[in-house]
C-alpha positions as CSV (number, residue, x, y, z in Angstrom):
1,X,-54.2,19.7,-17.6
2,X,-58.0,19.9,-17.1
3,X,-58.2,22.5,-19.8
4,X,-56.6,20.1,-22.3
5,X,-58.8,17.3,-21.2
6,X,-61.9,19.4,-21.8
7,X,-60.6,20.4,-25.2
8,X,-59.9,16.7,-26.1
9,X,-63.4,15.8,-24.9
10,X,-64.9,18.5,-27.0
11,X,-63.2,17.1,-30.1
12,X,-64.4,13.6,-29.2
13,X,-68.0,14.8,-28.8
14,X,-67.8,16.8,-32.1
15,X,-66.9,13.5,-33.8
16,X,-69.6,11.5,-32.2
17,X,-67.5,9.8,-29.5
18,X,-68.4,9.4,-25.9
19,X,-65.2,8.4,-24.1
20,X,-66.3,7.5,-20.6
21,X,-63.1,5.9,-19.4
22,X,-60.0,8.1,-19.6
23,X,-57.8,5.1,-18.8
24,X,-59.2,2.8,-21.7
25,X,-57.3,2.7,-24.9
26,X,-58.6,5.2,-27.4
27,X,-58.4,2.6,-30.2
28,X,-61.5,1.0,-28.4
29,X,-63.5,4.2,-29.1
30,X,-62.4,5.2,-32.6
31,X,-64.4,3.2,-35.1
32,X,-62.5,4.0,-38.3
33,X,-59.6,5.9,-39.9
34,X,-61.8,8.8,-41.0
35,X,-62.9,9.4,-37.4
36,X,-59.2,9.2,-36.3
37,X,-58.1,11.7,-38.9
38,X,-61.0,14.1,-37.9
39,X,-59.9,13.8,-34.3
40,X,-56.3,14.6,-35.1
41,X,-57.4,17.6,-37.2
42,X,-59.8,18.7,-34.4
43,X,-57.0,18.5,-31.8
44,X,-54.7,20.5,-34.0
45,X,-57.3,23.2,-34.5
46,X,-58.5,23.5,-31.0
47,X,-55.0,23.7,-29.6
48,X,-53.6,25.7,-32.5
49,X,-50.7,23.3,-33.0
50,X,-49.4,20.8,-35.6
51,X,-49.0,17.3,-34.2
52,X,-45.7,15.5,-34.7
53,X,-45.8,12.3,-36.8
54,X,-45.7,10.2,-33.6
55,X,-49.3,11.3,-33.0
56,X,-50.5,10.1,-36.4
57,X,-50.8,6.5,-35.5
58,X,-53.9,5.3,-33.6
59,X,-51.8,2.8,-31.8
60,X,-49.5,5.6,-30.4
61,X,-52.4,7.6,-28.8
62,X,-52.7,5.4,-25.8
63,X,-55.6,6.5,-23.5
64,X,-57.1,9.9,-23.0
65,X,-55.0,10.7,-19.9
66,X,-51.8,9.7,-21.9
67,X,-52.8,11.9,-24.8
68,X,-53.6,14.8,-22.5
69,X,-50.2,14.6,-20.8
70,X,-48.4,14.4,-24.1
71,X,-50.4,17.3,-25.6
72,X,-49.7,19.4,-22.4
73,X,-45.9,18.7,-22.8
74,X,-46.2,19.6,-26.5
75,X,-48.1,22.9,-25.8
76,X,-45.8,23.8,-22.9
77,X,-42.8,23.5,-25.3
78,X,-44.2,26.0,-27.7
């Protein structure tokens, strides 16, 4: 799980985000749709996966810990 958290954080930093509270809703950190799309693409690239449509709504991301758990489940299923 820590590996996925590190990778998510790398994507955030590459997109100019400093997420300092992993329990806070990600929607509070993502300023616009362009940044959101860049984060989705960055996660897909860094994890070498294609995210299902459920991940393509900013409201569905939850917080960083939620996202990491869902991504871990997704990666484990591959």
